[in-house]
C-alpha positions in Angstrom: -142.2 -56.1 111.9 -141.6 -57.0 115.6 -138.2 -58.5 116.8 -139.3 -62.1 117.8 -140.8 -62.4 114.6 -137.6 -61.2 112.6 -136.3 -63.7 115.3 -137.9 -66.4 113.7 -137.5 -65.8 109.8 -133.7 -66.0 110.9 -134.5 -69.0 111.8 -135.9 -70.6 108.6 -139.7 -70.3 110.2 -141.7 -69.4 106.6 -145.2 -71.4 107.9 -147.7 -68.5 107.6 -149.6 -68.7 111.4 -147.1 -69.6 112.9 -146.0 -66.2 111.9 -149.2 -65.2 113.2 -149.4 -67.0 116.7 -145.4 -65.0 116.5 -146.7 -61.3 116.6 -149.4 -62.7 119.3 -145.9 -63.8 121.4 -144.6 -60.3 120.6 -147.4 -58.7 121.9 -147.9 -60.9 125.3 -144.1 -61.4 126.0 -143.5 -57.6 126.0 -142.8 -57.4 129.6 -139.8 -59.4 129.5 -136.4 -58.1 128.9 -134.6 -60.0 125.5 -132.0 -60.5 128.5 -134.0 -62.1 131.5 -133.1 -65.3 132.7 -136.0 -67.1 131.5 -136.9 -70.6 131.7 -138.5 -72.1 128.0 -140.0 -75.6 127.5 -141.5 -75.8 124.3 -143.2 -79.2 123.7 -142.7 -80.3 119.5 -139.3 -79.1 117.7 -141.0 -79.2 114.6 -139.4 -80.4 111.5 -136.3 -78.4 111.7 -136.9 -76.7 114.4 -137.5 -73.2 114.2 -139.9 -72.2 116.2 -137.3 -73.6 119.8 -134.2 -71.3 117.9 -136.2 -68.7 118.3 -136.8 -68.6 121.5 -132.4 -68.4 121.8 -131.9 -66.3 119.6 -134.2 -63.3 121.4 -133.6 -64.5 124.7 -130.2 -65.0 125.3 -130.0 -65.4 128.3 -132.1 -68.2 129.0 -132.4 -71.6 129.4 -134.3 -73.0 126.5 -135.8 -77.0 126.4 -137.0 -78.5 123.2 -139.4 -81.8 124.4 -140.1 -84.2 121.7 -139.2 -87.7 120.6 -137.6 -86.9 118.1 -138.6 -89.9 115.4 -140.2 -88.3 112.4 -138.8 -89.6 108.8 -138.7 -86.0 107.3 -137.5 -84.2 111.1 -134.1 -82.3 110.2 -133.4 -80.7 113.3 -131.8 -83.0 115.4 -131.4 -83.2 118.9 -127.4 -83.1 118.5 -128.1 -79.5 116.5 -130.3 -77.6 118.7 -127.2 -78.9 121.6 -124.8 -77.4 119.8 -127.0 -73.9 119.5 -127.1 -73.6 123.4 -130.8 -75.6 123.6 -131.7 -78.6 126.0 -133.7 -81.5 124.3 -135.0 -84.1 126.1 -136.8 -87.0 124.2 -139.5 -87.5 125.2 -144.1 -88.4 124.8 -146.6 -86.0 125.5 -149.8 -88.6 126.3 -146.5 -90.0 128.8 -147.1 -88.4 132.2 -144.0 -90.0 133.2 -141.6 -88.8 130.4 -143.4 -84.7 131.2 -142.7 -85.2 134.2 -138.9 -86.1 134.4 -138.5 -83.1 131.8 -140.3 -81.3 134.3 -138.0 -82.2 136.8 -134.5 -81.7 135.1 -135.6 -78.6 134.5 -136.9 -77.6 138.3 -132.9 -79.9 139.4 -130.2 -78.0 136.4 -131.8 -74.1 136.9 -133.1 -73.9 141.0 -136.3 -72.7 139.6 -139.6 -73.6 138.2 -140.7 -72.5 134.8 -141.3 -69.2 132.6 -143.1 -69.8 129.8 -144.5 -73.6 128.9 -145.3 -73.9 125.1 -147.3 -77.0 123.6 -146.9 -77.1 120.3 -147.0 -80.8 120.2 -149.3 -83.5 119.3 -152.7 -80.8 118.7 -155.1 -83.6 120.5 -157.3 -82.4 123.5 -155.5 -85.3 125.3 -152.1 -84.5 124.8 -152.8 -80.7 125.6 -154.7 -82.1 129.0 -151.8 -84.6 130.2 -148.9 -82.0 129.3 -150.9 -79.3 131.7 -152.1 -81.4 134.1 -148.0 -82.4 134.5 -146.6 -79.1 134.1 -149.0 -76.3 135.3 -147.8 -77.1 139.2 -144.2 -76.8 138.1 -144.7 -72.3 136.0 -143.9 -70.1 138.1 -146.1 -67.8 139.5 -144.8 -64.4 136.9 -145.2 -67.4 133.7 -147.4 -68.3 131.7 -148.6 -71.8 129.6 -149.1 -70.8 125.5 -151.3 -73.5 123.7 -150.5 -73.5 120.1 -153.0 -74.5 116.9 -156.2 -75.3 118.6 -158.3 -74.7 115.6 -156.1 -77.3 114.2 -157.3 -79.3 117.8 -160.6 -79.4 116.2 -160.2 -80.7 113.4 -158.1 -83.7 114.4 -160.3 -84.6 117.7 -162.9 -85.3 114.9 -160.8 -87.9 113.6 -158.4 -89.6 116.3 -159.2 -93.0 115.2 -157.2 -91.3 111.5 -154.8 -89.6 113.5 -153.9 -93.3 115.4 -153.6 -94.8 112.3 -151.4 -91.9 110.9 -149.5 -92.0 114.2 -148.4 -95.8 114.0 -147.4 -95.0 110.4 -145.5 -92.8 110.6 -143.2 -94.4 113.9 -141.3 -96.4 112.2 -139.1 -97.0 115.1 -141.8 -97.7 117.5 -141.1 -95.0 119.6 -144.7 -93.7 120.3 -146.5 -97.1 121.5 -149.6 -94.6 123.6 -153.0 -93.6 121.3 -154.7 -90.8 121.6 -158.6 -91.2 123.3 -161.0 -88.9 123.8 -160.7 -85.5 125.6 -162.6 -82.4 126.4 -161.5 -79.5 124.5 -159.6 -76.9 126.0 -162.0 -74.2 125.2 -164.4 -76.4 126.8 -162.7 -77.0 129.9 -161.8 -73.1 130.6 -165.8 -72.5 129.2 -166.3 -74.9 132.7 -163.9 -73.4 134.9 -165.7 -70.1 134.3 -169.5 -71.3 135.1 -168.7 -73.8 137.9 -164.6 -74.1 139.3 -164.6 -77.3 138.1 -161.9 -78.3 135.4 -163.5 -80.6 133.7 -161.3 -83.9 131.6 -161.2 -87.7 131.8 -158.3 -88.4 131.2 -156.7 -86.3 134.3 -157.2 -87.8 137.8 -158.6 -86.0 140.5 -155.8 -83.7 142.0 -154.9 -83.0 138.8 -158.1 -81.5 138.5 -158.3 -80.1 141.1 -155.2 -78.7 141.3 -155.8 -77.1 137.8 -159.0 -75.5 139.5 -157.7 -74.2 142.0 -154.0 -72.8 140.4 -155.5 -71.4 137.5 -156.3 -67.5 137.9 -155.8 -66.1 133.8 -157.2 -68.1 130.8 -158.6 -66.7 127.8 -158.5 -68.1 123.8 -156.9 -66.0 121.6 -159.2 -66.1 117.9 -158.3 -65.4 114.3 -160.0 -64.5 111.8 -160.7 -66.5 108.7 -162.0 -65.1 104.8 -162.8 -67.2 102.5 -165.3 -66.4 99.3 -167.8 -68.5 97.8 -170.9 -69.0 95.0 -174.5 -68.8 97.1 -177.2 -69.1 94.8 -180.6 -66.9 96.4 -183.6 -68.9 95.2 -186.7 -66.0 95.0 -190.0 -68.1 94.3 -190.4 -71.4 92.6 -189.3 -69.7 89.1 -185.6 -70.8 88.2 -185.6 -67.3 86.3 -185.5 -65.6 90.1 -182.6 -67.5 91.1 -179.6 -65.1 91.3 -176.0 -65.8 92.1 -173.7 -64.5 94.4 -170.0 -64.0 95.3 -169.9 -63.7 99.1 -167.2 -63.3 101.6 -167.5 -65.6 104.4 -165.6 -64.8 107.2 -164.7 -66.9 111.0 -163.6 -66.6 113.9 -161.5 -69.4 114.8 -160.0 -70.4 117.9 -156.3 -70.3 118.5 -154.0 -69.5 120.6 -154.8 -70.4 123.9 -153.5 -68.8 127.1 -152.7 -69.3 131.0 -151.9 -68.1 133.9 -151.0 -69.0 137.4 -151.2 -67.5 141.4 -147.9 -69.7 142.3 -145.1 -72.1 142.3 -146.0 -75.4 144.3 -143.0 -76.9 144.6 -141.9 -80.4 142.9 -143.8 -82.9 145.1 -144.7 -85.8 143.2 -148.6 -86.3 142.2 -150.4 -89.6 143.7 -150.4 -90.6 140.2 -148.2 -91.4 136.9 -150.6 -93.3 135.4 -150.1 -93.5 131.5 -152.6 -92.7 129.4 -154.7 -95.6 128.5 -154.4 -97.0 124.9 -156.6 -97.0 122.3 
């Protein structure tokens, strides 16, 4: 077991998929010393905040920030609890450019430098992923890494935007999430398009944002995971029913799992030309 996974378990984490992600991080972040003075921003606190608490324990000299609306009724972790653990909570909406920009600017102003690690583990929707990337990537330090988790969930949820928005409305009893999801290009397709045409495609980002991403992303990949399940298959040989055979087969699929992106340099924190909210669905 890696030290990072041990920290996740110590923080109460028990999600099996997340454990696989954490083990990926253990390899990808092996060059970072545990006492490194990093700036870490995680988008999405989850139910108990296990992931952001993991970062706090593992990188004990880091400045750790948790960006979340903190509105779900069943959410146990609170901003007050995170503050007591020396984690800075930032309340905001992942669909809001203004909220994301304010969060990043706060990090730069309070620490004097950009962000070293961004972890997107929030809405798991293509538009939210693209907006966060468009706003936050300019704040990423030259040696920083931008992670996007649970892309297999994003694929599934993107096919049911209306249901996702309806569920969001039902959960948001405090009316903190007025913005709704819209159709957008998936991260995997955007990376593929960038590799082929050096253009970052998006329906929700502004032209300056897509130009910046196309110019500054120097490494991008999608880590995959293997899913295996058993299934009974029936094979027919000819027209006779007697010739049919049944066989238990193992089906193996590889699904997109975690996006990893790097940049070439930190370009400062000048305001964007456009800070428009995502239009409502």
